[in-house]
C-alpha positions in Angstrom: 50.6 147.9 -134.8 53.2 149.5 -132.6 55.8 151.1 -134.9 58.7 150.2 -132.5 57.7 146.5 -132.4 57.1 146.4 -136.2 60.5 147.9 -137.0 62.4 145.5 -134.7 60.4 142.5 -136.1 61.3 143.4 -139.7 65.0 143.9 -138.8 65.1 140.5 -137.0 63.3 138.7 -139.9 65.8 140.1 -142.4 68.8 139.2 -140.1 67.5 135.6 -139.7 67.1 135.2 -143.4 70.6 136.4 -144.1 72.1 134.2 -141.3 70.2 131.2 -142.6 71.1 131.5 -146.2 74.2 133.5 -146.8 77.6 132.0 -147.2 79.4 135.4 -147.4 81.4 135.9 -144.3 81.5 139.7 -144.6 77.7 139.9 -145.0 77.2 137.7 -142.0 79.6 139.9 -139.9 77.8 143.1 -140.8 74.4 141.5 -140.0 75.6 140.3 -136.6 77.1 143.7 -135.8 73.8 145.4 -136.7 72.0 143.1 -134.3 74.4 144.0 -131.5 72.8 147.6 -131.6 69.9 146.1 -129.7 72.1 144.8 -127.0 73.6 148.2 -126.3 77.1 147.0 -127.1 78.0 149.3 -130.0 78.6 153.0 -130.5 75.3 153.4 -132.4 72.9 152.0 -130.0 69.2 151.4 -130.7 66.7 153.4 -128.8 65.9 151.9 -125.3 62.3 150.9 -126.3 63.7 148.9 -129.3 66.3 147.3 -127.1 63.6 146.2 -124.6 61.4 144.9 -127.4 64.3 142.9 -128.9 65.3 141.4 -125.5 61.8 140.5 -124.6 60.6 139.0 -127.9 63.3 138.3 -130.4 66.6 137.5 -128.6 65.9 133.8 -128.1 65.0 133.5 -131.8 68.4 135.0 -132.8 70.3 132.6 -130.4 68.5 129.5 -131.8 69.3 130.7 -135.3 73.0 131.0 -134.3 73.0 127.6 -132.8 71.5 126.1 -135.9 74.2 127.5 -138.1 77.1 126.3 -135.9 79.4 124.1 -137.9 83.2 124.0 -138.7 82.6 125.3 -142.3 80.4 128.2 -141.1 82.9 129.3 -138.5 85.7 129.2 -141.1 84.0 131.7 -143.3 86.2 134.3 -141.7 89.9 133.8 -140.6 91.4 134.0 -137.0 88.2 133.0 -135.3 86.5 136.4 -135.9 83.1 134.9 -136.6 83.2 132.5 -133.6 84.1 135.3 -131.2 81.2 137.5 -132.5 78.9 134.5 -132.4 79.8 133.8 -128.8 79.3 137.4 -127.7 75.6 137.1 -128.1 75.5 134.4 -125.5 77.9 136.2 -123.1 76.5 139.7 -123.3 72.8 139.5 -123.9 70.0 138.7 -121.4 71.5 136.1 -119.2 68.4 134.0 -118.5 67.5 133.5 -122.1 71.1 132.8 -123.1 71.4 130.2 -120.4 68.2 128.4 -121.3 69.1 128.3 -125.0 72.6 127.0 -124.1 71.1 124.2 -122.1 68.4 123.5 -124.7 71.0 123.2 -127.5 73.2 120.9 -125.4 70.4 118.6 -124.6 69.3 118.5 -128.3 72.7 118.1 -129.9 73.8 114.7 -131.1 76.3 113.0 -128.9 79.2 113.1 -129.6 79.4 116.0 -132.1 81.2 119.2 -132.9 78.2 121.3 -131.9 77.8 119.6 -128.5 81.4 120.2 -127.5 81.4 123.7 -128.8 78.2 124.6 -126.8 79.6 122.9 -123.7 82.8 125.0 -123.9 80.7 128.1 -124.4 78.6 127.2 -121.3 81.9 126.9 -119.3 82.8 130.4 -120.5 79.4 131.6 -119.5 79.9 130.3 -116.0 83.5 131.6 -115.6 82.3 135.1 -116.8 80.0 135.3 -113.8 76.8 135.2 -116.0 75.1 132.7 -113.6 74.9 135.6 -111.1 73.1 137.7 -113.8 70.7 134.8 -114.4 69.7 134.7 -110.7 69.8 138.5 -110.2 67.3 138.9 -113.0 64.8 136.8 -111.0 65.2 138.9 -107.8 63.3 141.9 -109.2 60.5 140.2 -111.3 56.9 140.4 -110.3 55.3 137.1 -109.3 53.0 136.0 -112.0 52.1 132.7 -113.8 54.7 133.3 -116.6 57.3 134.4 -114.1 56.7 131.3 -111.9 57.0 129.0 -114.9 60.3 130.6 -115.9 61.7 130.4 -112.4 60.8 126.7 -112.2 62.5 126.0 -115.5 65.6 128.0 -114.4 65.7 126.4 -111.0 65.7 122.9 -112.5 68.5 123.8 -115.0 70.6 125.8 -112.5 70.7 123.1 -109.8 70.7 120.1 -112.1 73.4 121.4 -114.5 76.1 118.9 -113.4 73.6 116.0 -113.9 72.4 117.2 -117.3 75.9 117.9 -118.6 77.2 114.6 -117.2 74.5 112.6 -118.9 75.2 114.3 -122.3 79.0 114.5 -122.3 79.7 111.3 -120.4 83.5 110.8 -120.4 84.0 114.2 -122.1 82.5 116.2 -119.2 84.5 119.4 -118.6 86.0 120.0 -115.1 83.8 123.1 -114.6 80.7 120.9 -114.6 81.9 118.5 -111.9 79.7 118.9 -108.8 82.6 119.5 -106.6 83.6 122.5 -108.8 80.2 123.7 -109.9 78.4 124.1 -106.5 81.2 126.2 -104.9 81.0 128.4 -108.0 77.2 128.6 -107.5 77.8 129.6 -103.9 80.1 132.5 -105.1 77.4 133.6 -107.6 74.7 133.6 -104.9 77.0 135.8 -102.8 77.3 138.3 -105.7 73.5 138.4 -106.1 73.0 138.9 -102.3 75.5 141.8 -102.5 73.5 143.3 -105.4 70.3 142.9 -103.3 71.8 144.7 -100.3 73.0 147.5 -102.6 69.5 147.8 -104.1 67.9 147.9 -100.7 70.3 150.7 -99.6 69.2 152.6 -102.8 65.5 152.3 -101.8 64.6 149.6 -104.4 62.4 146.5 -103.6 64.0 143.1 -104.2 63.1 139.5 -103.6 65.4 136.6 -102.5 62.8 133.9 -103.0 64.6 132.5 -106.1 67.9 132.4 -104.3 66.2 130.5 -101.4 64.8 128.0 -103.8 68.3 127.5 -105.4 69.8 127.0 -102.0 67.1 124.6 -100.9 67.2 122.5 -104.0 71.0 122.3 -103.9 70.9 121.1 -100.3 68.2 118.6 -101.0 70.5 117.2 -103.8 73.1 116.5 -101.0 75.4 119.4 -101.9 75.2 121.3 -98.5 79.0 121.1 -97.9 79.9 122.5 -101.3 77.6 125.4 -101.4 77.3 126.3 -97.7 81.1 125.8 -97.4 81.4 128.9 -99.5 78.4 130.9 -98.2 78.7 130.5 -94.5 82.3 131.8 -94.0 81.5 134.9 -96.1 78.2 135.5 -94.5 79.8 135.1 -91.1 82.0 138.2 -91.8 79.3 140.2 -93.7 76.6 139.8 -90.9 79.0 140.8 -88.1 77.7 144.2 -86.9 75.6 144.8 -90.1 71.9 144.7 -89.5 70.9 144.9 -93.2 73.0 141.8 -94.1 71.5 140.0 -91.1 68.0 140.7 -92.3 68.8 139.6 -95.8 70.1 136.3 -94.4 67.1 135.8 -92.3 64.8 136.4 -95.3 67.0 134.0 -97.4 66.4 131.1 -95.0 62.7 132.0 -94.3 61.9 131.7 -98.0 63.3 128.2 -98.3 60.5 125.8 -99.2 59.3 123.5 -96.4 60.4 120.4 -98.3 64.0 121.7 -98.3 64.1 123.3 -94.8 65.5 120.2 -93.1 68.5 119.9 -95.5 69.3 123.6 -95.3 69.1 123.9 -91.5 71.1 120.7 -91.0 73.8 122.1 -93.4 73.9 125.5 -91.7 74.2 123.9 -88.2 77.1 121.8 -89.5 78.8 124.7 -91.3 78.3 127.4 -88.7 81.4 127.8 -86.4 79.3 128.4 -83.3 75.9 129.5 -81.9 76.6 133.2 -82.3 77.1 132.8 -86.1 74.0 130.6 -86.3 72.0 133.2 -84.5 73.1 135.9 -86.9 72.2 133.7 -89.9 68.8 132.4 -88.7 67.5 135.1 -86.4 64.3 133.9 -84.8 63.4 131.6 -87.6 62.2 128.8 -85.2 59.5 131.1 -83.8 58.2 132.0 -87.3 58.3 128.7 -89.1 56.7 125.5 -87.7 58.8 123.4 -90.1 62.0 125.0 -88.8 60.9 124.6 -85.2 60.2 120.9 -85.8 63.6 120.3 -87.4 65.6 122.2 -84.8 63.7 121.0 -81.6 62.6 117.5 -82.7 64.2 116.1 -85.8 67.8 116.9 -84.9 67.4 116.0 -81.2 65.2 112.9 -81.2 64.7 111.4 -84.6 68.4 111.6 -85.7 71.6 111.2 -83.8 74.2 111.8 -86.4 75.1 115.4 -85.3 78.6 115.9 -83.9 79.1 117.5 -80.5 80.0 120.9 -82.1 76.8 120.8 -84.1 74.7 119.9 -81.0 76.3 122.7 -79.0 75.7 125.2 -81.8 72.0 124.1 -82.1 71.2 124.3 -78.4 73.3 127.4 -78.0 71.3 129.0 -80.7 68.1 128.3 -78.9 69.6 129.8 -75.7 70.8 133.1 -77.3 67.5 135.0 -77.5 64.7 135.5 -75.0 62.1 134.5 -77.6 63.9 131.2 -78.3 64.7 130.2 -74.7 61.2 128.8 -74.0 61.9 126.3 -76.8 65.1 125.3 -75.0 63.2 124.7 -71.7 60.6 122.6 -73.6 63.4 120.7 -75.3 65.0 119.9 -71.9 61.7 118.5 -70.6 61.2 116.3 -73.7 64.9 115.2 -73.6 64.6 114.2 -69.9 61.3 112.3 -70.6 62.8 110.4 -73.5 66.0 109.7 -71.6 64.1 108.2 -68.7 61.5 106.2 -70.8 61.8 102.5 -70.0 60.6 101.7 -73.5 63.3 103.9 -75.1 66.0 102.4 -72.9 65.1 98.9 -74.2 64.5 99.6 -77.8 66.8 102.5 -78.9 70.5 102.0 -79.9 73.1 102.8 -77.2 74.6 105.4 -79.5 71.3 107.3 -79.6 71.0 107.1 -75.8 74.4 108.7 -75.5 73.4 111.4 -78.0 70.3 112.2 -76.0 72.3 112.2 -72.7 74.8 114.7 -74.1 72.0 116.9 -75.5 70.4 116.9 -72.0 73.7 117.9 -70.3 74.2 120.8 -72.8 70.7 122.0 -72.2 71.3 122.1 -68.4 74.4 124.3 -68.9 72.5 126.9 -70.9 69.6 127.3 -68.5 69.8 129.6 -65.5 68.6 129.1 -61.9 65.3 130.9 -62.4 64.3 128.9 -65.4 65.2 125.6 -63.7 63.4 126.6 -60.5 60.2 127.3 -62.4 60.1 123.7 -63.7 62.0 121.9 -60.9 59.3 119.6 -59.6 58.4 118.3 -63.1 62.1 117.9 -64.1 63.0 116.1 -60.8 60.1 113.7 -61.2 61.2 112.8 -64.7 64.8 112.5 -63.6 64.0 110.1 -60.7 61.9 107.9 -62.9 64.6 107.8 -65.5 67.4 107.0 -63.0 65.4 104.1 -61.6 64.8 102.7 -65.1 68.4 103.0 -66.0 69.8 101.5 -62.8 67.5 98.5 -63.3 69.0 97.8 -66.7 71.3 94.8 -67.1 73.6 96.6 -69.5 76.6 98.4 -67.8 76.8 101.3 -70.3 73.1 102.1 -69.8 73.6 102.1 -66.0 76.6 104.3 -66.3 74.7 106.9 -68.4 72.1 107.0 -65.6 74.7 107.6 -63.0 76.5 110.4 -64.9 73.3 112.3 -65.8 71.8 111.8 -62.4 74.9 113.4 -60.8 74.9 116.4 -63.1 71.2 117.0 -63.3 70.6 116.6 -59.5 73.4 119.2 -58.8 71.7 121.7 -61.2 68.1 121.1 -60.2 68.7 120.8 -56.5 71.9 122.8 -55.8 71.2 123.5 -52.1 71.0 119.8 -51.3 73.9 117.3 -50.8 75.4 116.2 -54.1 74.5 112.7 -55.4 77.5 110.5 -56.1 78.0 107.1 -57.8 81.0 104.9 -58.3 81.7 104.1 -61.9 84.7 103.5 -64.1 85.9 106.7 -65.9 86.8 106.4 -69.5 87.0 108.9 -72.4 83.2 109.0 -72.9 82.7 109.7 -69.2 85.2 112.6 -69.2 83.6 114.0 -72.4 80.2 114.0 -70.8 81.4 115.6 -67.6 83.1 118.3 -69.6 79.8 119.1 -71.3 78.3 119.6 -67.8 80.2 122.9 -67.1 77.6 125.7 -67.4 78.3 128.7 -69.6 76.4 132.0 -69.6 74.2 132.3 -72.6 74.8 135.3 -74.8 71.8 137.7 -74.8 70.1 135.4 -72.3 67.7 137.1 -69.8 68.7 135.0 -66.8 71.8 134.5 -64.9 73.9 131.4 -65.2 74.0 128.9 -62.4 77.1 128.1 -60.4 79.7 125.9 -62.1 79.0 122.2 -61.5 81.8 119.8 -61.5 80.4 116.5 -60.1 83.1 114.3 -58.8 82.7 110.6 -59.3 83.2 108.5 -56.2 86.6 107.0 -56.1 87.5 104.0 -54.0 90.9 103.7 -52.4 91.9 101.0 -54.9 91.1 102.0 -58.4 91.5 98.4 -59.7 88.5 97.2 -57.6 86.0 99.8 -58.8 82.8 98.2 -59.9 81.7 99.6 -63.2 78.4 97.8 -63.0 76.2 98.0 -59.9 75.3 101.5 -58.7 76.5 102.6 -55.2 74.8 105.8 -54.4 75.1 107.8 -51.2 74.6 111.3 -49.9 77.6 113.3 -48.8 77.9 113.6 -45.1 76.3 110.2 -44.3 77.9 107.4 -42.3 78.4 105.2 -45.3 82.2 105.3 -44.7 81.7 103.3 -41.5 80.4 100.2 -43.2 82.3 100.5 -46.5 82.7 97.4 -48.6 85.7 98.5 -50.5 87.6 95.3 -49.5 85.1 93.1 -51.2 86.1 91.8 -54.6 83.4 92.9 -57.1 81.7 90.3 -59.2 82.6 90.4 -62.9 79.5 91.6 -64.8 81.3 92.6 -68.0 79.9 89.7 -70.0 76.3 90.0 -68.8 73.6 90.2 -71.4 70.2 91.9 -71.2 67.8 89.9 -69.1 64.7 88.7 -70.9 61.4 88.0 -69.1 59.6 84.7 -69.3 57.3 85.9 -72.1 58.2 83.3 -74.8 55.0 82.0 -76.3 54.5 78.2 -76.1 51.9 77.8 -79.0 51.5 79.0 -82.5 48.3 80.8 -81.7 50.0 82.7 -78.9 52.5 84.0 -81.4 49.8 85.0 -83.8 48.0 86.9 -81.0 51.2 88.6 -79.8 52.2 89.8 -83.3 48.8 91.2 -84.1 47.3 92.6 -80.8 50.0 92.9 -78.2 51.3 96.2 -77.0 54.0 94.5 -74.9 57.0 94.9 -77.2 59.1 92.3 -75.3 56.3 89.8 -75.8 56.1 90.9 -79.5 59.9 90.3 -79.9 59.8 87.0 -78.2 56.9 85.8 -80.3 58.8 86.7 -83.5 61.9 84.8 -82.3 60.0 81.7 -81.3 57.6 81.5 -84.2 59.7 79.5 -86.7 60.5 76.8 -84.1 56.9 76.5 -83.0 55.6 76.3 -86.6 58.0 73.5 -87.5 57.3 71.7 -84.2 53.5 71.9 -84.5 52.5 71.5 -88.2 48.9 70.5 -87.4 48.3 73.6 -85.3 50.1 75.7 -88.0 47.8 74.5 -90.8 44.8 75.7 -88.9 46.0 79.3 -89.0 48.5 79.2 -91.8 46.9 81.8 -94.0 46.5 84.2 -91.1 50.1 83.8 -90.2 51.2 84.3 -93.8 49.2 87.5 -94.0 50.5 88.9 -90.6 54.1 88.1 -91.5 53.9 89.6 -95.0 52.7 92.9 -93.5 54.8 92.8 -90.4 56.8 96.0 -89.7 59.7 96.4 -87.4 58.3 98.1 -84.3 61.4 97.8 -82.1 65.1 97.5 -82.7 65.2 93.7 -83.1 68.5 92.3 -84.3 68.0 90.4 -87.5 64.3 91.3 -87.9 64.1 90.8 -91.6 65.8 87.3 -91.3 63.5 86.3 -88.5 60.4 87.3 -90.4 61.6 85.6 -93.6 62.4 82.3 -91.9 59.1 82.3 -90.1 57.2 82.9 -93.4 59.3 80.1 -95.1 58.4 77.7 -92.2 54.7 78.5 -92.6 54.9 77.9 -96.4 56.8 74.6 -95.9 54.2 73.4 -93.4 51.2 74.2 -95.5 52.6 74.6 -99.0 49.6 74.4 -101.3 47.4 77.0 -99.6 50.2 79.4 -98.5 52.1 79.3 -101.8 49.0 80.0 -103.8 48.0 82.8 -101.4 51.5 84.4 -101.7 51.5 84.0 -105.5 48.1 85.8 -105.8 49.3 88.5 -103.4 52.3 89.1 -105.6 50.0 90.8 -108.2 47.6 92.4 -105.7 47.2 96.1 -105.0 48.7 98.1 -102.1 52.0 96.2 -101.9 55.4 97.8 -102.1 58.1 96.5 -104.4 60.0 95.3 -101.3 57.1 93.1 -100.2 56.7 91.7 -103.7 60.3 90.7 -103.8 60.0 89.2 -100.3 57.2 87.0 -101.7 59.5 85.7 -104.5 62.3 85.0 -102.0 60.0 83.1 -99.7 58.6 81.0 -102.5 62.0 80.1 -103.7 63.4 79.2 -100.2 60.3 77.2 -99.4 60.5 75.3 -102.6 64.2 74.6 -101.9 63.3 73.2 -98.4 60.5 71.0 -99.8 62.7 69.5 -102.6 65.2 68.2 -100.1 64.9 64.5 -99.1 63.1 64.1 -95.7 62.6 67.8 -95.4 59.6 67.6 -93.1 61.4 65.3 -90.6 64.4 67.6 -90.6 62.2 70.6 -90.2 60.5 69.2 -87.2 63.9 68.5 -85.6 65.0 72.1 -86.2 62.0 73.4 -84.3 62.8 75.0 -81.0 62.4 72.7 -78.0 59.4 72.9 -75.7 59.6 74.1 -72.1 60.2 70.7 -70.7 62.3 69.1 -73.4 65.9 67.9 -72.9 68.9 68.9 -74.9 69.6 66.8 -78.0 73.0 65.7 -76.6 71.4 64.0 -73.6 69.9 61.3 -75.8 73.3 59.7 -76.5 75.0 58.3 -73.3 78.6 59.2 -72.8 79.6 55.5 -72.2 78.2 54.5 -75.6 80.4 57.0 -77.4 83.5 55.7 -75.5 82.7 52.1 -76.5 82.1 53.0 -80.2 85.5 54.8 -80.3 87.3 51.8 -78.8 85.7 49.4 -81.3 86.6 51.7 -84.2 90.3 51.9 -83.1 90.7 48.1 -82.6 88.9 47.0 -85.8 91.1 46.2 -88.8 89.7 46.9 -92.3 91.3 45.4 -95.4 89.3 47.7 -97.7 88.1 51.0 -96.5 85.2 52.5 -98.3 83.5 55.7 -97.8 83.2 56.7 -94.2 80.5 59.3 -94.8 76.9 58.5 -94.0 74.8 57.9 -97.1 72.5 60.7 -98.0 68.9 60.2 -96.8 66.5 59.1 -99.5 62.9 60.1 -99.8 60.3 61.5 -102.1 60.5 65.0 -103.5 57.8 66.8 -101.4 57.9 69.7 -103.9 56.5 67.4 -106.7 52.9 67.5 -105.4 52.8 71.2 -104.9 55.0 72.7 -107.6 52.1 73.9 -109.6 50.8 76.1 -106.7 54.2 77.8 -106.5 54.7 78.2 -110.3 51.6 78.8 -112.4 50.0 81.6 -110.4 53.2 83.7 -110.8 52.9 83.4 -114.6 49.2 84.3 -114.9 49.3 88.1 -114.7 52.8 89.3 -115.5 51.5 91.2 -118.6 48.6 92.9 -116.8 49.6 96.1 -115.1 47.8 97.4 -112.1 47.8 101.0 -110.6 50.9 100.6 -108.5 52.7 97.7 -110.3 53.8 97.3 -113.9 56.2 94.5 -114.6 56.5 95.4 -118.3 57.0 99.1 -117.4 59.1 100.7 -114.7 59.3 97.7 -112.4 61.8 95.8 -114.4 63.9 95.0 -111.3 61.0 92.9 -110.0 60.5 91.4 -113.4 64.1 90.2 -113.4 63.7 88.7 -109.9 60.5 87.0 -111.1 62.4 85.4 -114.0 65.2 84.1 -111.7 62.6 82.8 -109.2 60.6 80.9 -112.0 63.9 79.4 -113.2 64.7 78.3 -109.6 61.3 76.7 -109.2 61.7 74.9 -112.5 65.0 73.5 -111.5 63.7 72.3 -108.1 60.9 70.4 -110.0 63.4 68.2 -111.8 62.1 64.9 -113.0 58.6 65.5 -111.7 55.3 64.9 -113.5 54.5 68.6 -113.7 57.9 69.5 -115.2 56.7 69.3 -118.8 53.8 71.8 -118.5 56.0 74.0 -116.3 58.8 74.0 -118.9 56.3 74.7 -121.8 54.8 77.7 -119.9 58.3 79.0 -118.9 59.6 78.8 -122.5 56.5 80.8 -123.6 57.2 83.3 -120.9 60.9 83.6 -122.1 59.9 83.9 -125.8 57.5 86.8 -125.0 60.2 88.7 -123.2 63.3 87.6 -125.2 64.0 91.1 -126.5 63.7 92.9 -123.2 66.1 95.9 -122.9 67.3 95.3 -119.3 70.3 93.0 -119.0 69.2 91.7 -115.5 65.9 90.6 -117.0 67.6 88.8 -119.9 70.0 87.0 -117.5 66.9 85.7 -115.6 65.3 84.5 -118.9 68.5 82.7 -120.0 68.8 81.1 -116.6 65.2 79.9 -116.9 66.0 78.3 -120.3 68.9 76.4 -118.7 66.6 75.3 -115.8 64.1 73.8 -118.4 66.9 71.9 -120.1 68.2 70.5 -116.8 64.9 69.7 -115.3 62.8 68.0 -118.1 64.0 64.6 -119.2 65.4 64.5 -122.8 62.6 62.2 -124.0 59.9 64.5 -122.8 61.6 67.5 -124.3 61.7 65.9 -127.7 58.2 64.5 -127.5 56.4 67.5 -126.0 58.5 70.7 -126.7 60.2 70.4 -130.1 59.0 73.7 -131.5 59.9 75.6 -128.3 63.4 74.0 -128.3 63.9 75.1 -131.9 62.9 78.7 -131.1 65.0 78.7 -128.0 68.0 77.5 -129.9 67.8 80.2 -132.5 67.4 82.9 -129.8 70.3 81.5 -127.8 72.6 81.6 -130.8 71.7 85.2 -131.5 72.3 86.2 -127.8 75.6 84.4 -127.6 76.9 86.4 -130.6 75.3 89.8 -130.4 74.2 90.6 -126.9 75.9 93.7 -125.4 76.0 92.2 -121.8 78.9 89.8 -121.2 77.0 87.8 -118.6 74.1 87.3 -121.0 76.5 86.0 -123.6 78.1 83.6 -121.1 74.7 82.3 -120.0 73.6 81.8 -123.6 76.7 79.8 -124.4 76.1 77.5 -121.4 72.5 76.9 -122.5 73.7 76.1 -126.0 76.2 73.6 -124.5 73.3 71.9 -122.7 71.4 71.7 -126.0 74.6 70.2 -127.7 74.4 67.3 -125.3 71.0 66.5 -126.9 72.6 66.7 -130.4 71.8 63.1 -131.4 68.2 63.5 -130.4 67.9 66.9 -132.0 69.1 65.8 -135.5 65.6 65.6 -136.9 65.2 69.3 -136.0 66.3 71.7 -138.8 69.1 74.1 -138.2 68.1 77.7 -137.4 
């Protein structure tokens, strides 16, 4: 055996034995001081090879031994805190990565609350304030990549970035201020800067270093939503350090290049937001977009087309960054083409929010300002074709803001793409948004750009002599120099179009099968939207036709996804599915209940099924529900408004009779509630029993008794609602028996929301099943329920559960005379 390793091992074993068993403070102090020789912190230092062996193999063992001995009595073995300070020095002066991991391990393993937990938490705060986190990260910048090294880095990465969460979960209300995210992540940013400075110094000295671990820390922190905290510290300092310093710039480029793809979007968006301008962004990123496909997608697609939350300074920094280098400018030209194509797409005009259309328009104008004449000339024909098509689509829109965007962009883009021709001018009302967009149209020379900037463009909107009569709606375009002034119509009063809505084509389906076809096979989004809006009325109006395709409709609606920006899509889909279920309750309810436990459904779809079943049962349980439902159906193409059925003269006559009639005893003036059978009675079993059959059988993606407790709670509430709606029906007794068995099986569930649903279900049974039937058919179940309710009312930790249990006990108290034969719990 290696004599160095053997000597260090024997010394460590003896020290651990003394520390574990001795109660002599002096003996413990001398043992600890002898161990400090291996840390190089005393006058008589151990040889370098022994120090290395101790740090690599035995340091964590010593730290865990010190944590295990930590107690008030042990620290009081020596006065004035001598032992505690020496104890803490091992964590603050030894190998930082091992000390950090042992600190986190001891905090997670300590009992809460306890003396050891708070002492270790305060020591970790000292560890952070002493700058030891920089030593932790710096130690990973020079390690060779290997399986053990990667495992250590993954562990450190999780603990470093997740430190506020771990400490918050353990300390709860006792969390120290140093561990608050708003304090910790700026500190982490400062430590990253210190490590980057050490990397730069090492590179100047000719040593190899890696910033991969720092990139992972930065990426994970940004993915956790802490871009502002950490980049708010990094970007201002790096802005100064990279100015005129090529080495710092290359280090920054490498730092961002090594960010994992899954975190690239969060990091880039944070940098674009934090950078004060495109020059700084260019120094921090370099030509990253030409090296990384993920970065190129984020910068030229995600932030321009798929998101529209960037502010104008962010958008200007992003597009200015693309314009600042000859290798990146082709991406700017491509972005302009795609922006212009999206801006002029008739489908995008109809189905994207107005705010996103404004965002794309502003990005398009900024692109035009950064491109020179030569670049625009090379793609002029393609750009002009897209522009003309987009202008036509926008001017055909019935929405004034959409038309105005078309006029503004057309003026600016035509002047840049065709500067030698007469300028295109429109008349539109100028407001703050218009002035902001026209200000964006002023070209600026791109730094480091290869091409010259075009002449300044300041399109002037056409002004009529009387500003109060300017029409903000209809476009009035003309070419300068024409004779349009001779037949001007300025004296005509414009028609008020401010309240106009978007025109809809006559694509509303007239039959249920037409709706089914439009929702499944149509590529016409207007027809798809009209079919979804009309489906509920057509289903209620044509129950016979609906029953022929009820299961197909239910399947289509259950899987329907929002393809366009339809206002109230979820409500329209839900109401249509409820209407189908009400029209053909037995088959559709059984189908939905079976699908609730099927594979390949999301939790959202399963909860939608429960909502639809509850709403449909509520509709069926109302008196005369089918007749009312038919009346609620949307009228056919040739039907008359409902008000036309009552002549006006008849209303006048009835009012006169009412005023001249004397009544000696005035009863209720309200119309008596309509009476009728409970339609839910005949089909309640199809709604209820399939939902209970498989709740305890997990499938691959769905486990009610496991992680999906939210859906279990919703299921309990839904079953209680179905039980309540089946009041006084023949099937109420077997439903109540099955529901009480379900409640009894889950009565000790740990989630409060689930327990509330179970308690509500018990109350539903007591309210829905007649007392005689309860006593005759469910005596044992009532006895079990009563004992459980009493326990919950007294001992449950959730206040709502206790309140629900008391209410259920009060319902049982009303049956006191009939429950006397039952023994007390």
